[in-house]
Each structure stands twice: as structure tokens, then as C-alpha cells.
C-alpha positions in Angstrom: -39.0 10.4 26.2 -40.0 11.6 22.8 -43.2 10.6 21.0 -43.2 11.1 17.2 -45.9 10.4 14.7 -45.7 10.3 11.0 -48.4 11.1 8.4 -49.9 9.6 5.3 -46.8 10.1 3.1 -43.3 8.7 3.0 -41.7 9.9 6.2 -38.2 9.9 7.7 -38.3 9.9 11.5 -35.4 10.1 13.9 -35.4 9.3 17.6 -33.3 10.8 20.3 -30.8 9.5 22.9 -33.8 8.8 25.2 -36.5 6.1 25.1 -38.7 7.0 22.2 -42.0 6.0 20.7 -42.2 6.5 17.0 -45.3 5.6 14.9 -45.0 6.2 11.1 -48.6 5.4 9.9 -49.1 5.1 6.1 -46.4 5.5 3.5 -43.0 3.9 2.8 -41.2 5.3 5.9 -37.7 5.2 7.4 -37.5 5.2 11.2 -34.2 5.5 13.1 -34.5 4.8 16.8 -30.9 5.9 17.8 -30.1 5.5 21.5 -32.5 4.4 24.2 -35.1 1.6 24.6 -37.3 2.6 21.7 -40.6 1.4 20.3 -40.9 1.8 16.5 -44.1 1.2 14.5 -44.0 1.1 10.8 -47.7 1.3 10.0 -49.0 0.6 6.5 -46.6 0.6 3.6 -43.2 -0.9 3.0 -41.2 0.5 5.9 -37.5 0.4 7.0 -36.9 0.5 10.8 -33.5 0.8 12.5 -33.5 0.2 16.3 -30.1 1.6 17.0 -28.4 1.1 20.4 -30.1 -0.4 23.5 -33.1 -2.7 23.7 -35.7 -1.9 21.1 -39.1 -3.1 19.9 -39.8 -2.9 16.2 -43.1 -3.6 14.6 -43.4 -3.5 10.8 -47.2 -3.9 10.6 -48.6 -4.2 7.1 -46.4 -4.1 4.0 -43.1 -5.7 3.1 -40.9 -4.2 5.8 -37.2 -4.3 6.6 -36.4 -4.3 10.3 -32.9 -4.0 11.7 -32.4 -4.4 15.5 -28.7 -3.3 15.5 -27.2 -3.4 19.0 -29.1 -4.5 22.2 -31.6 -7.2 23.0 -34.4 -6.4 20.6 -37.8 -7.7 19.6 -38.6 -7.5 15.9 -42.1 -8.3 14.5 -42.6 -8.0 10.8 -46.4 -8.2 10.9 -48.2 -9.0 7.6 -46.2 -9.0 4.3 -43.0 -10.4 3.1 -40.5 -9.0 5.6 -36.8 -8.9 6.2 -35.8 -9.1 9.9 -32.1 -8.7 10.9 -31.3 -8.9 14.6 -27.7 -7.6 14.7 -25.9 -8.0 18.1 -27.6 -9.1 21.3 -30.1 -11.8 22.3 -33.0 -11.0 20.1 -36.5 -12.3 19.3 -37.7 -12.2 15.7 -41.3 -12.9 14.6 -42.0 -13.0 10.9 -45.8 -12.9 11.1 -47.8 -13.6 8.0 -46.0 -13.7 4.7 -42.8 -15.1 3.2 -40.2 -13.7 5.5 -36.4 -13.7 5.9 -35.2 -13.9 9.5 -31.5 -13.3 10.3 -30.4 -13.8 13.9 -26.9 -12.4 13.8 -24.8 -12.6 17.0 -26.3 -13.7 20.3 -28.7 -16.3 21.5 -31.7 -15.5 19.4 -35.3 -16.8 19.1 -36.7 -16.9 15.5 -40.3 -17.6 14.6 -41.2 -17.4 11.0 -45.0 -17.5 11.5 -47.3 -18.3 8.6 -45.7 -18.4 5.1 -42.7 -19.9 3.4 -39.8 -18.4 5.5 -36.0 -18.5 5.5 -34.5 -18.6 9.0 -30.8 -18.2 9.7 -29.9 -18.0 13.4 -26.3 -16.8 12.8 -23.8 -17.0 15.6 -24.9 -18.1 19.1 -27.2 -20.8 20.4 -30.5 -20.1 18.7 -34.0 -21.5 18.8 -35.8 -21.7 15.5 -39.5 -22.2 14.7 -40.6 -22.1 11.1 -44.3 -22.0 11.7 -46.9 -22.8 9.0 -45.6 -23.1 5.5 -42.5 -24.6 3.7 -39.6 -23.1 5.5 -35.8 -23.2 5.0 -33.4 -23.3 7.9 -29.9 -22.1 7.0 -26.7 -23.2 8.6 -23.3 -21.9 7.4 -20.8 -22.5 10.2 -19.9 -20.9 13.5 -23.6 -21.0 14.5 -23.3 -22.7 17.9 -25.8 -25.2 19.2 -29.1 -24.5 17.5 -32.5 -26.1 18.0 -35.3 -26.4 15.4 -38.6 -27.0 17.1 -41.0 -27.8 14.3 -39.2 -29.4 11.4 -41.5 -31.3 9.0 -39.8 -33.7 6.5 -41.0 -33.2 3.0 -42.2 -29.7 3.8 -39.3 -27.9 5.3 -35.6 -28.1 4.4 -32.2 -27.6 6.2 -29.7 -25.8 4.0 -26.2 -26.7 5.0 -23.1 -25.0 3.6 -20.8 -27.4 1.8 -17.7 -28.1 3.9 -19.2 -26.4 6.9 -16.7 -25.8 9.7 -14.0 -27.6 7.7 -15.9 -30.9 7.5 -16.2 -33.0 4.4 -19.9 -32.5 4.0 -20.7 -32.3 0.3 -24.2 -34.0 0.1 -27.4 -34.6 2.0 -26.1 -38.2 2.7 -23.0 -36.7 4.3 -25.1 -34.6 6.7 -27.4 -37.6 7.5 -24.4 -39.7 8.4 -23.6 -37.2 11.2 -27.1 -37.6 12.8 -27.6 -39.4 16.1 -30.7 -40.1 18.2 -30.8 -38.3 21.6 -34.0 -39.0 23.4 -36.9 -38.1 21.1 -34.8 -35.8 19.0 -32.1 -35.9 16.3 -28.7 -34.2 16.9 -26.5 -33.4 13.9 -22.8 -32.8 14.4 -21.8 -29.9 12.1 -18.2 -29.8 13.2 -16.1 -27.4 15.3 -18.5 -27.8 18.2 -21.6 -26.8 16.3 -24.7 -28.9 16.6 -28.2 -28.8 15.1 -31.0 -30.5 17.1 -34.3 -31.4 15.4 -36.9 -31.8 18.1 -39.1 -34.9 17.9 -37.4 -36.2 14.7 -36.3 -39.8 14.3 -32.6 -40.2 13.3 -33.4 -43.5 11.5 -35.8 -41.6 9.2 -33.2 -38.9 8.6 -30.6 -41.6 7.6 -33.1 -43.3 5.3 -34.5 -40.1 3.6 -31.7 -37.5 3.6 -33.1 -35.7 0.6 -36.3 -34.9 2.6 -34.2 -33.0 5.1 -31.1 -31.5 3.6 -29.8 -29.4 0.7 -26.1 -28.8 0.6 -24.4 -25.9 -1.3 
């Protein structure tokens, strides 16, 4: 195991093929974990972290950071600031933290939590669990996404962005999406075609049908 520590300036730090701990401190830093189960800490500043292969933990800390999990089952935490979190392959956990963050799940069964702020969440492929957190959040669905669940959708505050014609359907408007919603228990399940579904926990399907513009944007 290697332990590397940056300084107060803009550093470029590389891990090894073993399990590394890399802490960048201040500055706009680039950290490359490479192979192994690595722990990468961005520190202050606008940092860019790449997990590389295997199961990594990436923490951006303060600043507007960009975190890339790459391969493996990774944990990405943006910390404070307006961050970009991209999971890559594997079953990943993404936590935006405070700020207006963009969370991209990629392949795998991912867990996305935007945290405080106005966030954009896209689970990508696989069966994903999405939580926007506090703020006005946008949940993006573009096809081939599997069976996704949104835990905390609030009509009039959050929005679901659905690609027009998703999965070969005739969806062209918010009304078209609402017409595909059904009540299952206390939740609303929306058929997005080709086996993809979107479940809105504790949301009433009748309200969705009556107020589609409070739920969906299509484009």
C-alpha cells in the first residue's frame, strides 16, 4: 500500500497497482488511483479524481470537483461545491453533498443521492435507486435504464426529464408519459417501454394523470 500526500499547490498524483491512499490537500489537483482498492481525497480546490480499476472511494471535499469511478464498485462523494460524479462500470454509490451537482450512474445497479442543492441525476443502465435530496432536482431517463426507483420526488419542485420516443415509444409530451402511469400500492409505476420502468415512491398516479406538467418534461 502506498500513501501519497499533495501540497498547497496544483498537484498531479498517481497511485500504484496496490491499494493506495492519496490525499491532495489544497489546489486544483489531479489524482489517478490506477489499480487496487484506493481511497482518494481531493481536499480544497477544484479537483479531478479518477478511481481506475477495482473498488475505490473518492471524496472531493470542498470545491467544484469531478469524480470518475471508472471500473469496480465505487463510492463517490462530491462534498461541498458544484460537483460532477460519474460512476462508470460497476454497482456504485454516488453522493453529491452540498451544491448543485450532476450525478451519472453509468452501467450497473447504482445508488444516487444528490444531497442539498439543485441536482441532476441520471442512473444510466441498470436498476438504480435515486434520491434527489433537498432542492429542485431533475431526474433524467433516456432509455435502456432498467427498473429505476425515485424515493423522494416532489411535484412542483422536482422534474422527470424523459427522452422523446424513449425506447421506441410514441412519447412526445408530458401527457404521453402520464398516460403510461399506474398505481401499485402507494407508488406510481411508469412504463417507459422495452421493459424499462420508473417507480415514484409514495406518489399518487391520479395526481400524475391530472397534473403531468408538474412531473415531466419531454425532449
